[in-house]
N, C-alpha and C positions, 0 to 999 in steps of 0.2 A: 504494500500500500504506500501511497505518497504521504509523507509525514508533513502535517500542516506546520507552517512557520512558527506559530505561537507554541506549539508542542515542542518543537526543536529548541526554542528559547527556554522553555521550562526545564527540559532535560539538561541543557547547558548550565542553567542556574543551579540545579540540584547537585551537579557534579563538582561544584566547588567544595562540597563537604565530604569527608571520608565516610561518615555514617550519619543517619538521620533517625529521629523518632517522629512518628506521625500521630497526632491526637486523632484517634480513630473512632467514629461512631457507626460506621457501616452505611452511611448515607452516600449520595451521589458524589459530593465534593471530596470527602476524605477518602473514599474508595479510589477515585481517579488519582488523587495525589499519592496515595499509597502505591498504586500500580505504576505511576510515572517515576516514583522514587526507585522502585525495583528495577524498572527499565534503565534508569540513569546510572545507578551505582551497584546493582546486584542485590539479590534477596538477603544475602548474608550481612549486608550493611544497613538493612532497614528494619526498624522495630515499630510495630503498631501498638499503641497504648490506649486502652479503653477504660473509662471510669464507669464502673457499675454502681450507679446511684439510684435512689428511689424514682428519679425523673426519667429513667430509661426503661421502656417496656422489655419484658423478658424475650419477646419474639424479635425485637431489634437487636438485643444482645446476642441471641443465637445466630442471627443472620450475619452480624459482624464477625463472630467467631468462625463461621463457615467460610466467609469470603477470604478472610486473612489466611485461613488454612489452605484454601485453594490457590491463593497467590504464592504460597510457600514462604511467607515471611513470619518472623517471630512475633507472637501476639501476647502482650501482657495485659491482664485485667486487674485493675486496682479497685477494690471494693470500698465503697463509702455508703454505709447504711443510714446515715443521719440526714435529716432535713435540717440544714444549718439554721441557727437562730436568726441570722440576718436575712434569711430567705423565707422562713416559715410563714410570715404574714404578707408575703408576696408584694414587696415594695415595687414601685415603678422601675427602680434600677436593680431588680432582682438578678438579672443576667450578669451584671457586673460582679456581684458577690459570688455567684455560682462559678463563673469563669475564673475568678481569683483563686478560689479553693481548688477547683479541678485542675487548672493548668499549673498551679503551684505544685500539686502532687505529681503531675506528669513531668514537670521540669526536674523535680527531685529524683524521680526514678531514672530519668535520662542521665542526670549527673552521676548517679551510682554506677550506671553502665558505661560511663565514659563517652557518652554521645554528645557532640558539641552543639546540637541545635534541635529544637522542637518545631515542627511544622503544624499549622492548622489549615483547614480547608476553606477559610473565608474567600469569597470571590468578588468580582467587580460589582455584581448586583447588590451585594450587601451594603454598599454605600447608600442605597436608596431607601433603606428602612431604618427604623429606630432600633439600634443594637448597642446597648450599653456594655455588652460583653466585649465589644471591640476595644473599649478603653482598658479593660483588664489585660487583654492580649497584648496591647501596645506597652503597657506598664511593665509587664513581665518579659518583654522582648522576645515573645514568641513570633516566629516568622510565618508570614502568610504569602507563599509564592504565587498562588492563583490570583490574589488581589493585587500583588505587586506588578504582575505581568498583564493585568487588566483582562483576565479571562472571565467571560460571562458564563452564566449558568447554561445558556444554550450551547456555547462552544464546548463546555465541559461535558455535556450530554453527547454532543457530536463526537468528540474524541473518545469518550467512554465506549460508544458504540463501535468505533473503529478498533478499539482494544478488546472487544467482545466482553466487556464487563457487564455483569447481570444488573447493575444499578443504573444503566444508562437511561432507562425510562422510569426509574423509581420516583414516585411522587415526593415532593418536598416534605420535609418532616421537621417538627420542632419538639422540644422536650415536653414532658407531661405537665410541667409547672405552668406552661403557657395556656393551659386549658381553664385556668382559674382567674376570676376578676382580680384586679390589683387591690391590694390592701384588705384581702380576706385570708384567713388562715388556710394553709395547705395541709390537709390531714392525710395520713398514710392510707386510711380506709377509702378516702375519696380518690386517691391516685389509683388504687386497685380497681375500683369500679369503673373509672374512666378507661383504664387499660383494657379491662375485660370488654367494655362496650365497643371500643374501637377495633379490637381484635375480632369481635363477632361481626361487625359491619364489614371489615375487610374480607372475612370469610364468605360474606354474602355477595361479594363482588364489587363493593364500593372501594375505589382506590384513594382518591384524595378526600380524606374525611377528618373532621375534628369533632370530638364530643366535649363541648364547653360545659363546665360543671358550675351550676349556680345552686349550691347547697343540694337540695333533693330534686332539682330540675336539671335534666339533660337537654342541652340545646345543640342539635346536630347540624354541623355545617358540611355540606357536600357540594360537588360541582352542580351548578344551576340546572344543567340538562338532565341530572339524575333525580331531581326533586320529585318529579311525577312518579318515578319508580318507587321511591321510598315511602310515599304516602298512599300507595295503592294497596288494597287488600288482596290476598291475605298477608302479604309481607309486612304491612304496617302493624297489624295485630301481633305478629311474631316478634317484631322488633320491640314493640312496647312491652310485651310480656317478658321478653328476655332481659331488657334493661331494668325493668322493675325487679326482676329476680336478682340483679346485681346490686340493688340498693337504692335506685332512683324511685321517686314517687311519680314524677311527671316526665314525659318524654315529648320534646318538641323538635320541629325542623325549622331552621332559620330560612325565611323566604328569600333572603338575598344570596344564599348559598355560601360556599367557602370563600373567605377573604383572608389573605395572609395578614397577620397582625391585627385581627379584628378588634381585639381589646385595646390596642393602641389607638385605633381610630375612634372607638367609643369614648376613650378618655381624652381625646383631642391631642394625642401625642404625635408629633411630626418627626420625620427622619432628620 
């Protein structure tokens, strides 16, 4: 295949390091960056590091584990079972505090292994959304090659497809904490019911979905062209019955469909 120019530039950039650690979630961006790092400097010099936190669904963790294994790179999973105190009540800058803790742990692990740099998968499109986590990444001097080289999400998907990565068409994903309104307590039992609900809906064939948790009410966001499907019987009754069994009392569908950062918009937060 003909190698796109930006991909060549990415490989050249990575090759300045003898070894790299990639903060790895199993998503589109970090999987592409992991594969590019392997291509650039070889699998023996690349380590994927995943934080297993309450905000990460079990099925996402398993997918990350499988992809790293198939790529043939070392994969370290650091367990953090706590919902940090400065995150628990979901402040507007929650992502800053989360990233500070998680990337701090990844950097420490990389230091122990003698790895000189940690990469994260931020891309050029991330400049267009409210992302307080970027501040933590910059403060900790984590390197974002995709952002530095101005690679867009569309380009990353295109190059991922060329590399036959299974994530090339994976829907965008955000951590489970983003399912809760700002300034409300994030409880472990609510995280569990949101994870179960989203997993169930994925198994029903819905790809881009968010189950926003408003106490005992589930507000489902899906692609607008799928709304007619989800509200049609008998599927609607099955979804309602199942989500109630997970702990919700009320199940609704947002008539505007899925919007990235919908809570940001609701709270008037701009990028």
